[in-house]
C-alpha positions as CSV (number, residue, x, y, z in Angstrom):
1,X,-24.8,-23.8,-32.1
2,X,-21.4,-25.4,-31.9
3,X,-17.9,-24.7,-30.6
4,X,-15.8,-24.2,-33.7
5,X,-12.3,-23.2,-34.4
6,X,-11.9,-19.8,-36.1
7,X,-8.8,-19.7,-38.5
8,X,-5.9,-19.7,-38.1
9,X,-6.3,-22.9,-36.0
10,X,-9.0,-20.7,-34.6
11,X,-9.8,-19.1,-31.3
12,X,-12.6,-20.7,-29.4
13,X,-15.6,-19.1,-30.9
14,X,-19.2,-20.1,-30.4
15,X,-20.6,-19.9,-34.0
16,X,-23.3,-21.4,-36.0
17,X,-22.1,-24.7,-37.4
18,X,-21.0,-24.7,-41.0
19,X,-19.7,-28.3,-40.8
20,X,-21.6,-31.1,-42.3
21,X,-21.4,-33.6,-39.4
22,X,-23.9,-36.3,-38.5
23,X,-25.9,-35.2,-35.5
24,X,-26.1,-37.3,-32.3
25,X,-29.1,-39.3,-31.7
26,X,-31.7,-38.0,-29.2
27,X,-30.7,-40.5,-26.5
28,X,-27.1,-39.4,-26.7
29,X,-27.7,-35.7,-26.6
30,X,-27.2,-34.1,-23.3
31,X,-29.6,-31.8,-21.6
32,X,-29.9,-28.4,-23.2
33,X,-27.3,-25.9,-22.1
34,X,-28.2,-23.4,-19.6
35,X,-26.9,-20.6,-21.8
36,X,-27.6,-19.8,-25.4
37,X,-24.7,-19.5,-27.8
38,X,-24.5,-16.3,-29.9
39,X,-23.7,-16.4,-33.6
40,X,-20.4,-15.1,-35.0
41,X,-22.1,-11.8,-35.8
42,X,-23.2,-11.2,-32.3
43,X,-21.0,-9.4,-29.7
44,X,-19.2,-11.5,-27.1
45,X,-21.3,-12.7,-24.1
46,X,-20.8,-10.8,-20.9
47,X,-17.7,-12.0,-19.2
48,X,-18.4,-14.7,-16.6
49,X,-17.5,-13.7,-13.1
50,X,-14.9,-15.9,-11.6
51,X,-15.9,-17.0,-8.1
52,X,-13.5,-16.4,-5.3
53,X,-12.0,-19.6,-4.0
54,X,-9.8,-18.1,-1.2
55,X,-9.5,-14.7,0.4
56,X,-6.9,-12.9,-1.7
57,X,-6.5,-9.2,-1.0
58,X,-7.7,-7.1,-3.9
59,X,-5.0,-4.6,-4.9
60,X,-5.9,-0.9,-5.1
61,X,-5.1,-0.7,-8.8
62,X,-4.9,-3.0,-11.7
63,X,-1.7,-5.2,-11.8
64,X,0.9,-4.0,-14.2
65,X,1.3,-6.0,-17.4
66,X,4.9,-6.5,-16.5
67,X,3.8,-8.9,-13.8
68,X,2.1,-11.3,-16.3
69,X,5.1,-13.7,-16.8
70,X,5.3,-14.1,-13.0
71,X,1.5,-14.7,-12.8
72,X,1.6,-17.3,-15.6
73,X,4.4,-19.1,-13.7
74,X,2.3,-18.9,-10.5
75,X,-0.7,-20.3,-12.2
76,X,1.2,-23.3,-13.6
77,X,3.1,-23.8,-10.3
78,X,-0.1,-23.8,-8.2
79,X,-2.0,-26.1,-10.5
80,X,0.9,-28.6,-10.7
81,X,1.0,-28.6,-6.8
82,X,-2.8,-29.2,-6.5
83,X,-3.5,-25.7,-5.3
84,X,-6.2,-25.2,-7.8
85,X,-8.0,-22.3,-6.0
86,X,-4.7,-20.3,-5.8
87,X,-4.2,-20.9,-9.5
88,X,-7.6,-19.4,-10.3
89,X,-6.8,-16.5,-8.0
90,X,-3.6,-15.8,-9.9
91,X,-5.7,-16.1,-13.2
92,X,-8.0,-13.4,-11.8
93,X,-5.1,-11.0,-11.4
94,X,-3.7,-11.9,-14.8
95,X,-7.0,-11.2,-16.4
96,X,-7.3,-7.9,-14.6
97,X,-3.8,-6.9,-15.9
98,X,-4.6,-7.7,-19.5
99,X,-8.2,-8.7,-20.1
100,X,-7.8,-9.7,-23.8
101,X,-4.2,-10.9,-23.9
102,X,-4.0,-14.7,-24.7
103,X,-2.1,-16.7,-22.1
104,X,0.6,-19.2,-23.0
105,X,-0.8,-22.7,-23.9
106,X,0.8,-24.3,-20.8
107,X,-1.0,-21.7,-18.6
108,X,-4.3,-22.5,-20.3
109,X,-3.7,-26.2,-19.8
110,X,-3.1,-25.6,-16.1
111,X,-6.2,-23.5,-15.7
112,X,-8.4,-26.0,-17.5
113,X,-7.1,-28.7,-15.2
114,X,-7.7,-26.6,-12.1
115,X,-11.3,-25.7,-13.0
116,X,-12.0,-29.4,-13.8
117,X,-10.4,-30.5,-10.5
118,X,-12.6,-28.0,-8.5
119,X,-15.7,-29.0,-10.5
120,X,-16.7,-25.4,-10.5
121,X,-19.0,-24.4,-13.4
122,X,-18.3,-20.6,-12.8
123,X,-14.5,-21.1,-13.0
124,X,-14.9,-23.4,-16.1
125,X,-17.0,-20.7,-17.9
126,X,-14.6,-18.0,-17.0
127,X,-11.6,-19.9,-18.4
128,X,-13.4,-20.9,-21.6
129,X,-14.7,-17.3,-22.1
130,X,-11.1,-15.9,-21.8
131,X,-9.8,-18.4,-24.3
132,X,-12.6,-17.3,-26.7
133,X,-12.4,-13.6,-26.1
134,X,-8.6,-13.4,-26.2
135,X,-8.5,-15.3,-29.5
136,X,-6.3,-18.1,-28.1
137,X,-5.1,-20.7,-30.5
138,X,-6.6,-24.1,-29.8
139,X,-5.9,-27.4,-31.4
140,X,-7.3,-30.8,-30.9
141,X,-5.5,-31.2,-27.5
142,X,-6.9,-28.0,-26.2
143,X,-10.4,-28.9,-27.4
144,X,-10.2,-32.2,-25.6
145,X,-9.2,-30.4,-22.4
146,X,-12.1,-28.0,-22.6
147,X,-14.5,-30.9,-23.3
148,X,-13.1,-32.7,-20.3
149,X,-13.4,-29.6,-18.1
150,X,-17.1,-29.0,-19.0
151,X,-17.9,-32.7,-18.3
152,X,-16.1,-32.6,-15.0
153,X,-18.2,-29.6,-14.0
154,X,-21.5,-31.2,-15.0
155,X,-22.0,-28.8,-17.9
156,X,-23.3,-31.3,-20.4
157,X,-24.9,-28.8,-22.7
158,X,-21.7,-26.8,-23.1
159,X,-19.7,-30.1,-23.5
160,X,-22.0,-31.2,-26.3
161,X,-21.6,-27.9,-28.1
162,X,-17.8,-28.2,-27.9
163,X,-18.0,-31.8,-29.1
164,X,-20.3,-31.0,-32.1
165,X,-18.2,-27.9,-33.1
166,X,-14.8,-29.7,-33.2
167,X,-13.5,-29.8,-36.8
168,X,-11.5,-32.8,-35.8
169,X,-12.0,-35.6,-33.3
170,X,-9.9,-38.6,-32.3
171,X,-10.5,-41.6,-30.2
172,X,-9.6,-39.6,-27.0
173,X,-12.4,-37.1,-27.9
174,X,-15.0,-39.8,-28.2
175,X,-13.8,-41.5,-25.0
176,X,-13.9,-38.3,-23.0
177,X,-17.4,-37.6,-24.1
178,X,-18.7,-41.1,-23.5
179,X,-16.9,-41.2,-20.1
180,X,-18.4,-37.9,-19.1
181,X,-21.9,-39.2,-19.9
182,X,-21.3,-42.3,-17.8
183,X,-20.0,-40.3,-14.9
184,X,-23.1,-38.1,-15.1
185,X,-25.4,-41.1,-14.9
186,X,-26.3,-41.4,-18.6
187,X,-24.7,-44.7,-19.7
188,X,-27.3,-45.3,-22.4
189,X,-26.5,-41.9,-24.0
190,X,-22.8,-43.1,-24.0
191,X,-23.8,-46.3,-25.8
192,X,-25.7,-44.2,-28.4
193,X,-22.6,-42.0,-28.8
194,X,-20.5,-45.2,-29.4
195,X,-22.9,-46.2,-32.2
196,X,-22.6,-42.7,-33.7
197,X,-18.8,-43.1,-33.6
198,X,-19.0,-46.4,-35.4
199,X,-21.3,-44.8,-38.1
200,X,-18.9,-41.9,-38.5
201,X,-15.9,-44.4,-38.8
202,X,-17.7,-45.6,-42.0
203,X,-17.2,-49.3,-41.3
204,X,-13.8,-48.9,-39.7
205,X,-13.0,-50.8,-36.5
206,X,-13.4,-49.0,-33.2
207,X,-10.2,-48.5,-31.2
208,X,-9.7,-50.5,-28.0
209,X,-9.9,-47.4,-25.8
210,X,-13.4,-46.5,-27.1
211,X,-14.6,-50.1,-26.8
212,X,-13.4,-50.1,-23.1
213,X,-15.4,-47.0,-22.4
214,X,-18.5,-48.5,-24.2
215,X,-18.2,-51.7,-22.1
216,X,-18.2,-49.5,-19.0
217,X,-21.3,-47.9,-20.2
218,X,-23.0,-51.3,-20.7
219,X,-21.9,-52.2,-17.2
220,X,-23.3,-49.0,-15.7
221,X,-26.6,-49.4,-17.5
222,X,-26.9,-53.1,-16.6
223,X,-27.4,-54.0,-20.3
224,X,-26.1,-57.6,-20.8
225,X,-27.2,-57.5,-24.4
226,X,-25.1,-54.5,-25.2
227,X,-22.2,-56.0,-23.3
228,X,-22.4,-59.2,-25.3
229,X,-22.5,-57.2,-28.6
230,X,-19.4,-55.3,-27.5
231,X,-17.7,-58.6,-26.6
232,X,-18.3,-59.7,-30.2
233,X,-16.6,-56.4,-31.3
234,X,-13.6,-57.3,-29.2
235,X,-13.4,-60.8,-30.8
236,X,-13.7,-59.3,-34.3
237,X,-10.9,-56.8,-33.5
238,X,-8.5,-59.6,-32.7
239,X,-5.5,-59.4,-30.5
240,X,-4.2,-55.9,-29.6
241,X,-1.0,-55.1,-27.8
242,X,-0.7,-56.5,-24.3
243,X,-2.0,-53.4,-22.6
244,X,-5.0,-53.2,-24.8
245,X,-5.9,-56.8,-24.4
246,X,-5.5,-56.5,-20.6
247,X,-7.8,-53.5,-20.4
248,X,-10.4,-55.1,-22.6
249,X,-10.4,-58.4,-20.7
250,X,-10.6,-56.8,-17.3
251,X,-13.5,-54.6,-18.5
252,X,-15.4,-57.5,-19.9
253,X,-14.8,-59.5,-16.8
254,X,-16.2,-56.7,-14.7
255,X,-19.2,-56.3,-17.0
256,X,-20.2,-60.0,-16.8
257,X,-19.7,-60.1,-13.1
258,X,-21.9,-57.1,-12.4
259,X,-24.6,-58.2,-14.9
260,X,-25.0,-61.5,-13.0
261,X,-23.1,-63.7,-15.5
262,X,-20.4,-64.9,-13.2
263,X,-19.6,-68.1,-15.2
264,X,-19.1,-66.0,-18.3
265,X,-16.8,-63.8,-16.3
266,X,-14.8,-66.8,-15.2
267,X,-14.5,-67.9,-18.9
268,X,-13.1,-64.5,-19.8
269,X,-10.7,-64.7,-16.8
270,X,-9.5,-68.3,-17.8
271,X,-8.9,-67.1,-21.4
272,X,-6.5,-64.4,-20.2
273,X,-2.8,-65.2,-20.6
274,X,-1.1,-65.6,-17.1
275,X,1.0,-62.5,-17.6
276,X,-2.2,-60.5,-18.4
277,X,-3.9,-61.4,-15.1
278,X,-3.0,-58.3,-13.1
279,X,-4.2,-57.7,-9.6
280,X,-7.2,-55.8,-11.1
281,X,-8.3,-58.9,-13.0
282,X,-8.0,-61.1,-9.9
283,X,-9.8,-58.5,-7.8
284,X,-12.6,-58.2,-10.4
285,X,-13.1,-61.9,-10.4
286,X,-13.1,-62.1,-6.6
287,X,-15.6,-59.2,-6.4
288,X,-17.9,-61.0,-8.8
289,X,-18.0,-64.2,-6.7
290,X,-18.6,-62.2,-3.5
291,X,-21.3,-60.1,-5.2
292,X,-23.3,-63.2,-6.0
293,X,-22.8,-65.0,-2.7
294,X,-20.3,-67.6,-4.0
295,X,-17.9,-67.3,-1.1
296,X,-16.4,-70.9,-1.4
297,X,-15.4,-70.2,-5.0
298,X,-13.9,-66.8,-4.0
299,X,-11.9,-68.6,-1.3
300,X,-10.6,-71.1,-3.9
301,X,-9.7,-68.3,-6.3
302,X,-7.9,-66.5,-3.5
303,X,-5.8,-69.5,-3.0
304,X,-4.9,-69.6,-6.7
305,X,-4.1,-65.9,-6.5
306,X,-1.7,-66.4,-3.6
307,X,0.1,-69.1,-5.6
308,X,0.3,-67.0,-8.8
309,X,2.8,-64.5,-7.3
310,X,0.6,-61.5,-8.0
311,X,1.1,-58.7,-5.4
312,X,-2.2,-58.3,-3.6
313,X,-3.5,-54.9,-2.7
314,X,-5.8,-53.5,0.0
315,X,-8.8,-54.1,-2.3
316,X,-8.0,-57.8,-2.4
317,X,-7.8,-58.0,1.4
318,X,-10.9,-55.9,1.9
319,X,-12.9,-58.2,-0.4
320,X,-11.6,-61.4,1.2
321,X,-12.1,-60.2,4.8
322,X,-15.8,-60.0,4.0
323,X,-15.7,-63.6,2.8
324,X,-13.9,-64.7,5.9
325,X,-16.4,-63.0,8.1
326,X,-19.3,-64.6,6.2
327,X,-17.7,-68.1,6.3
328,X,-16.4,-67.7,9.9
329,X,-12.8,-68.3,8.9
330,X,-10.9,-66.6,11.8
331,X,-7.5,-68.0,10.9
332,X,-7.7,-66.8,7.3
333,X,-8.8,-63.4,8.6
334,X,-5.8,-63.2,11.0
335,X,-3.4,-64.2,8.2
336,X,-4.9,-61.5,5.9
337,X,-4.6,-58.9,8.6
338,X,-1.0,-59.9,9.2
339,X,-0.4,-59.7,5.4
340,X,-1.7,-56.2,5.4
341,X,0.6,-55.1,8.2
342,X,3.6,-56.8,6.6
343,X,3.0,-55.0,3.3
344,X,2.3,-51.7,4.9
345,X,-1.1,-51.4,3.2
346,X,-3.8,-49.2,4.6
347,X,-7.2,-50.8,4.8
348,X,-10.2,-48.8,3.5
349,X,-13.3,-48.4,5.6
350,X,-14.9,-51.5,4.0
351,X,-12.0,-53.7,4.8
352,X,-11.6,-52.4,8.4
353,X,-15.4,-52.9,9.0
354,X,-15.1,-56.5,7.6
355,X,-12.2,-57.1,10.0
356,X,-14.3,-55.8,12.9
357,X,-17.1,-58.0,11.9
358,X,-15.0,-61.2,11.6
359,X,-13.4,-60.6,15.0
360,X,-16.8,-60.0,16.5
361,X,-18.2,-63.2,15.0
362,X,-15.4,-65.2,16.7
363,X,-15.7,-63.5,20.1
364,X,-12.5,-61.6,19.8
365,X,-14.0,-58.4,21.0
366,X,-10.8,-56.8,22.2
367,X,-9.3,-57.3,18.8
368,X,-12.5,-55.9,17.2
369,X,-12.4,-52.8,19.4
370,X,-8.7,-52.2,18.7
371,X,-9.3,-52.3,14.9
372,X,-12.3,-50.0,15.3
373,X,-10.5,-47.4,17.4
374,X,-7.5,-47.4,15.0
375,X,-9.7,-46.8,11.9
376,X,-8.8,-43.5,10.3
377,X,-12.4,-43.2,9.0
378,X,-15.6,-44.9,10.1
379,X,-19.0,-45.1,8.7
380,X,-22.3,-46.1,10.2
381,X,-21.8,-49.7,9.2
382,X,-18.6,-49.8,11.2
383,X,-20.4,-48.7,14.3
384,X,-23.3,-51.2,13.7
385,X,-20.8,-54.1,13.4
386,X,-19.2,-53.3,16.7
387,X,-22.5,-52.7,18.6
388,X,-24.0,-55.9,17.2
389,X,-20.8,-57.8,18.2
390,X,-21.1,-56.6,21.8
391,X,-24.7,-57.5,21.8
392,X,-24.3,-61.1,20.5
393,X,-21.6,-61.7,23.1
394,X,-23.8,-60.6,26.0
395,X,-21.9,-57.3,26.6
396,X,-25.0,-55.1,26.6
397,X,-23.6,-52.3,28.7
398,X,-20.7,-51.9,26.2
399,X,-23.1,-51.9,23.3
400,X,-25.2,-49.2,24.9
401,X,-22.0,-47.2,25.7
402,X,-21.0,-47.4,22.0
403,X,-24.5,-46.4,20.9
404,X,-24.5,-43.3,23.2
405,X,-21.0,-42.4,21.9
406,X,-22.3,-42.7,18.3
407,X,-25.2,-40.3,19.2
408,X,-22.7,-37.9,20.9
409,X,-20.5,-37.7,17.8
410,X,-23.5,-36.5,15.8
411,X,-24.0,-39.7,13.8
412,X,-27.6,-40.5,13.0
413,X,-28.5,-44.1,13.7
414,X,-30.6,-46.1,11.3
415,X,-32.8,-49.1,11.7
416,X,-29.9,-51.5,11.7
417,X,-28.2,-49.5,14.6
418,X,-31.4,-49.7,16.7
419,X,-31.8,-53.4,15.9
420,X,-28.2,-54.0,17.1
421,X,-28.6,-52.1,20.4
422,X,-32.0,-53.7,21.0
423,X,-30.5,-57.1,20.4
424,X,-27.8,-56.2,23.0
425,X,-30.5,-55.3,25.5
426,X,-32.3,-58.6,24.7
427,X,-29.2,-60.8,25.2
428,X,-28.2,-59.0,28.4
429,X,-31.7,-58.6,29.9
430,X,-31.6,-54.8,30.1
431,X,-35.3,-54.3,30.1
432,X,-35.4,-50.6,31.2
433,X,-32.7,-49.5,28.8
434,X,-34.4,-51.5,26.0
435,X,-37.7,-49.8,26.6
436,X,-36.1,-46.4,26.6
437,X,-34.3,-47.1,23.3
438,X,-37.5,-48.4,21.7
439,X,-39.3,-45.3,22.8
440,X,-36.5,-43.1,21.4
441,X,-36.9,-44.9,18.1
442,X,-40.7,-44.6,18.1
443,X,-40.5,-40.8,18.5
444,X,-38.6,-40.3,15.3
445,X,-40.8,-40.7,12.1
446,X,-37.7,-41.7,10.1
447,X,-37.0,-44.7,12.4
448,X,-40.4,-46.1,13.2
449,X,-39.9,-49.6,14.6
450,X,-40.3,-52.5,12.2
451,X,-41.3,-56.1,12.9
452,X,-37.7,-57.1,13.7
453,X,-37.5,-54.4,16.4
454,X,-40.8,-55.5,17.9
455,X,-39.5,-59.1,18.0
456,X,-36.4,-58.0,20.0
457,X,-38.6,-56.2,22.6
458,X,-41.0,-59.2,22.8
459,X,-38.1,-61.5,23.6
460,X,-36.6,-58.9,26.0
461,X,-39.9,-58.9,27.9
462,X,-40.1,-62.7,27.7
463,X,-36.6,-63.1,29.1
464,X,-37.6,-61.4,32.3
465,X,-40.9,-63.4,32.5
466,X,-43.1,-60.4,31.5
467,X,-45.2,-62.6,29.2
468,X,-48.3,-60.4,29.3
469,X,-46.3,-57.4,28.2
470,X,-44.7,-59.5,25.4
471,X,-48.1,-60.6,24.2
472,X,-49.4,-57.0,24.3
473,X,-46.6,-55.9,22.0
474,X,-47.9,-58.3,19.4
475,X,-51.5,-57.1,19.9
476,X,-50.5,-53.4,19.8
477,X,-48.2,-53.6,16.8
478,X,-49.4,-51.3,13.9
479,X,-49.0,-54.2,11.4
480,X,-49.7,-57.9,11.3
481,X,-47.5,-60.0,13.5
482,X,-44.6,-61.7,11.7
483,X,-43.1,-65.1,12.2
484,X,-40.2,-63.6,14.2
485,X,-42.6,-61.9,16.6
486,X,-44.5,-65.2,17.3
487,X,-41.2,-67.0,17.5
488,X,-40.0,-64.7,20.2
489,X,-43.1,-65.3,22.1
490,X,-42.8,-69.0,21.7
491,X,-39.2,-69.0,23.0
492,X,-40.3,-67.0,26.1
493,X,-43.3,-69.3,26.7
494,X,-41.0,-72.4,26.4
495,X,-38.5,-71.0,28.9
496,X,-41.2,-70.0,31.4
497,X,-43.4,-73.1,30.6
498,X,-46.6,-71.1,29.8
499,X,-48.4,-73.7,27.8
500,X,-51.3,-71.5,26.8
501,X,-49.2,-68.8,25.1
502,X,-46.8,-71.4,23.7
503,X,-49.7,-73.3,22.0
504,X,-51.1,-70.0,20.6
505,X,-47.7,-68.9,19.3
506,X,-46.9,-72.3,17.9
507,X,-50.3,-72.5,16.0
508,X,-49.6,-69.1,14.5
509,X,-46.0,-70.1,13.5
510,X,-47.1,-73.4,12.0
511,X,-49.7,-71.6,9.9
512,X,-47.2,-69.1,8.6
513,X,-44.2,-71.5,8.2
514,X,-45.7,-75.0,7.9
515,X,-42.5,-76.5,6.5
516,X,-40.0,-75.0,9.0
517,X,-38.7,-77.9,11.1
518,X,-37.5,-75.7,14.0
519,X,-41.0,-74.7,14.9
520,X,-42.0,-78.4,15.4
521,X,-38.8,-79.1,17.3
522,X,-39.5,-76.3,19.8
523,X,-43.1,-77.4,20.3
524,X,-42.1,-81.0,20.6
525,X,-39.5,-80.1,23.2
526,X,-42.0,-78.1,25.1
527,X,-44.5,-81.0,25.2
528,X,-41.9,-83.6,26.2
529,X,-40.5,-81.4,29.0
530,X,-44.1,-80.8,30.3
531,X,-44.9,-84.5,30.3
532,X,-47.6,-84.1,27.6
533,X,-46.7,-87.2,25.7
534,X,-50.0,-87.4,23.8
535,X,-49.5,-83.9,22.3
536,X,-45.8,-84.8,21.6
537,X,-47.0,-87.9,19.7
538,X,-49.3,-85.8,17.6
539,X,-46.5,-83.5,16.6
540,X,-44.4,-86.5,15.6
541,X,-47.2,-87.9,13.5
542,X,-47.6,-84.5,11.8
543,X,-43.9,-84.5,11.0
544,X,-44.1,-88.0,9.5
545,X,-47.2,-87.0,7.5
546,X,-45.4,-84.0,6.0
547,X,-42.3,-86.0,5.3
548,X,-40.2,-83.8,7.7
549,X,-37.6,-85.0,10.1
550,X,-35.3,-83.5,12.7
551,X,-32.0,-84.2,11.0
552,X,-28.6,-84.7,12.7
553,X,-26.9,-81.4,13.4
554,X,-23.2,-80.8,13.5
555,X,-20.6,-79.2,15.9
556,X,-17.1,-78.4,15.0
557,X,-13.9,-77.1,16.5
558,X,-10.8,-75.7,14.8
559,X,-7.5,-77.0,16.0
560,X,-4.2,-76.1,14.3
561,X,-6.0,-74.4,11.5
562,X,-8.1,-77.5,10.7
563,X,-11.8,-78.0,11.3
564,X,-12.9,-81.2,13.1
565,X,-16.6,-82.0,12.8
566,X,-18.7,-84.2,15.1
567,X,-22.2,-85.6,15.0
568,X,-24.3,-87.5,17.6
569,X,-22.4,-90.7,18.7
570,X,-19.8,-89.9,16.1
571,X,-17.3,-92.8,15.6
572,X,-15.5,-91.6,12.4
573,X,-12.8,-89.4,14.0
574,X,-9.3,-91.0,14.0
575,X,-9.0,-90.2,17.7
576,X,-12.4,-91.5,18.6
577,X,-11.4,-93.8,21.4
578,X,-9.3,-91.1,23.1
579,X,-12.2,-88.6,22.8
580,X,-14.7,-91.0,24.4
581,X,-12.4,-91.8,27.3
582,X,-11.8,-88.1,27.9
583,X,-15.6,-87.4,27.8
584,X,-16.3,-90.2,30.3
585,X,-13.7,-88.8,32.7
586,X,-15.2,-85.3,32.3
587,X,-18.7,-86.5,33.0
588,X,-17.5,-88.3,36.1
589,X,-15.8,-85.1,37.3
590,X,-18.8,-82.8,36.8
591,X,-21.1,-85.2,38.5
592,X,-18.9,-85.0,41.6
593,X,-19.2,-81.2,41.3
594,X,-23.0,-81.4,41.5
595,X,-24.2,-81.9,37.9
596,X,-27.6,-83.5,37.5
597,X,-28.9,-84.3,34.0
598,X,-32.1,-82.7,32.6
599,X,-34.2,-85.7,31.4
600,X,-37.3,-84.1,29.9
601,X,-36.0,-82.3,26.9
602,X,-35.9,-83.0,23.2
603,X,-32.3,-82.6,22.1
604,X,-32.0,-80.7,18.9
605,X,-29.6,-83.0,17.1
606,X,-31.1,-86.3,18.2
607,X,-34.2,-87.8,16.5
608,X,-37.3,-88.4,18.7
609,X,-36.8,-92.2,18.4
610,X,-33.2,-91.9,19.8
611,X,-34.1,-90.0,22.9
612,X,-33.7,-93.0,25.1
613,X,-30.0,-93.5,24.1
614,X,-27.5,-92.1,26.6
615,X,-27.0,-88.4,25.8
616,X,-23.4,-88.2,26.9
617,X,-22.3,-88.4,23.3
618,X,-24.0,-85.3,22.1
619,X,-22.0,-83.6,19.2
620,X,-20.9,-80.4,21.1
621,X,-19.7,-82.5,24.0
622,X,-17.5,-84.6,21.6
623,X,-16.1,-81.4,20.1
624,X,-15.2,-80.0,23.5
625,X,-13.6,-83.3,24.6
626,X,-11.4,-83.3,21.5
627,X,-10.6,-79.6,22.0
628,X,-9.4,-80.3,25.5
629,X,-7.1,-83.1,24.6
630,X,-5.7,-81.3,21.5
631,X,-4.9,-77.8,22.9
632,X,-2.8,-76.3,25.7
633,X,-4.3,-75.6,29.1
634,X,-4.5,-71.8,28.6
635,X,-6.1,-71.9,25.1
636,X,-9.8,-70.9,25.0
637,X,-12.0,-73.4,23.1
638,X,-14.2,-72.1,20.3
639,X,-17.0,-74.4,19.3
640,X,-19.4,-73.7,16.4
641,X,-22.7,-75.6,15.8
642,X,-25.6,-75.4,13.4
643,X,-28.4,-75.8,16.0
644,X,-29.6,-74.2,19.2
645,X,-27.7,-75.3,22.3
646,X,-29.9,-77.7,24.4
647,X,-30.5,-77.0,28.0
648,X,-28.6,-80.1,29.3
649,X,-25.5,-79.3,27.2
650,X,-25.6,-75.7,28.4
651,X,-25.5,-77.0,32.0
652,X,-22.7,-79.4,31.2
653,X,-20.5,-76.8,29.5
654,X,-20.9,-74.5,32.5
655,X,-19.6,-77.3,34.8
656,X,-16.8,-78.2,32.3
657,X,-15.6,-74.5,32.2
658,X,-15.6,-74.6,36.0
659,X,-13.8,-78.0,36.4
660,X,-11.2,-77.5,33.7
661,X,-10.7,-73.7,34.3
662,X,-11.0,-73.2,30.6
663,X,-12.8,-70.5,28.7
664,X,-15.3,-72.1,26.3
665,X,-17.0,-70.1,23.6
666,X,-19.9,-71.7,21.8
667,X,-21.5,-70.2,18.7
668,X,-24.9,-71.9,18.3
669,X,-27.8,-71.2,16.0
670,X,-29.1,-68.2,18.0
671,X,-26.1,-66.4,19.7
672,X,-22.7,-66.7,21.3
673,X,-22.2,-68.3,24.7
674,X,-19.1,-67.4,26.7
675,X,-18.6,-69.9,29.5
676,X,-16.1,-69.0,32.2
677,X,-15.7,-70.3,35.7
678,X,-19.2,-71.9,35.6
679,X,-21.1,-68.9,34.3
680,X,-22.5,-68.2,30.8
681,X,-22.8,-64.8,29.3
682,X,-26.3,-65.5,28.2
683,X,-27.6,-65.6,31.8
684,X,-29.3,-69.0,31.0
685,X,-31.7,-67.5,28.5
686,X,-31.3,-68.3,24.8
């Protein structure tokens, strides 16, 4: 049964099809309609009841037909103003005044748009029934509006009947039908419909609009093969007008990016003429790089975009803020934030969350909190980012405060939320609060603790020297212990020098991760600090036998928007002599303040055969010395390093913060350390 026009130009009548049209393939056909369509000989279906959208007083008697022009005007006025429910209320009154009087075309257009905007199947059915029963004249434009309305309301069966019953279709018709199928999660049906369109065109070329929709269907279905075939169609079509070429190129670029062919996407982007590279094209290319973890290339492209003169929008900044957060580029993030403010662009929840994240990663917790509080809309990821930031910076009480506020606002925490707050307890040594939160998590079947949560609690117990409780957590876990859990126990055993548990944890770790160098480094450090040279030699021999080595790590500091990198005994920096003189002076000052070196520790960025070399030239110490001579007295220093901060350097930096009266923030391989006036936020446990 199909929707067909009855002459003249036809009213919308559901009649048995007399047209000889090719039927859609099974894959393209939507689900059967919920209602059967009567033939032309059958009486009209019962009139659908129009659902009430707003409490409008019901008049005591039927409205006078004299009021119809005013009601028509009200319908069009309400729909144009976005007051769709009021438009349908006025339609109800007009229908009561003259049930079978056709409305003016402009009024029907307004009603069809209102029903589509509300996505209300009842309203859609009522408007369509009135058009049919009143014998309203309907042309191709009206049929396209009815088709779009049914698809917007999820009425695929009715939409298919309208589509099949149309005596005439244009490219807009096919595009509406394919787009509706994509929106309803049926992209493969949309591709089948595109093939049907090509067959019906009898060898004629598809129009750019239809090809764009088909490429979107290929993207939604993840079909790279279909996408490439459609790319061939685009090449065969040849150049279109500027707008058509721009849409086709942007859609192909998006398709290749989302299907994992980022290099193909870049080729499409490079083939675009400069004036065709709109902000949408640049954003699609940036999003493709970010989606596939190619942040450096995204950063390079962002630089090109800034030089191209294209006006960046909030999506550009949202995308790049995520890149800056991942790469730890604070200055870039600050510039992007300033650019947003200058342009008066509002950030969406994704961009704001990325901004919170990047400020957290650089220890700018006040800035992160300000951005968070000013967000017009937050999601759970926003809360998780701020809670995790407080945790990594040793502000456990604030992290728990935010967690409790989240609960009070009725937001349901997930596993990531609990991991963030447990990490906060771990870094701040809040044993009782950590146990309470872990128990709260355990009571909810939807948030049963996972291995990563157990690892946090194990390290929390280990921090306070509760090694028996930490080991019992591993034994009582309802699953096999993971490397993270054994690693947490090894860290606790190293700090508290429990050789028995350390050896047990190390054996388990080496069996699970035999190629991970950090496990050997921690065990080697433990043996050296405990004076067990024979065991240390065995570890070194194992490393040599496996071809593993403890490579030189790196520390760097950003001064005047430029990164300066340092290695152990680095002599390549142009200010090398000045750096070493400053470091020698600093070491003399802290020794006068009571510093005594820790001798029995393997330093993480010095090879075992270099341990007898004076350690004063450790990489983070060089970075701090350079930072002190290159910045003003009130500027906090921010050092980043790729390895775990060693115990001796940790002690030195505490003395340096006290002697120089500078705040020093070190981001090492495990956490942030905030040194201020001789105290570290980690509480000497990391």
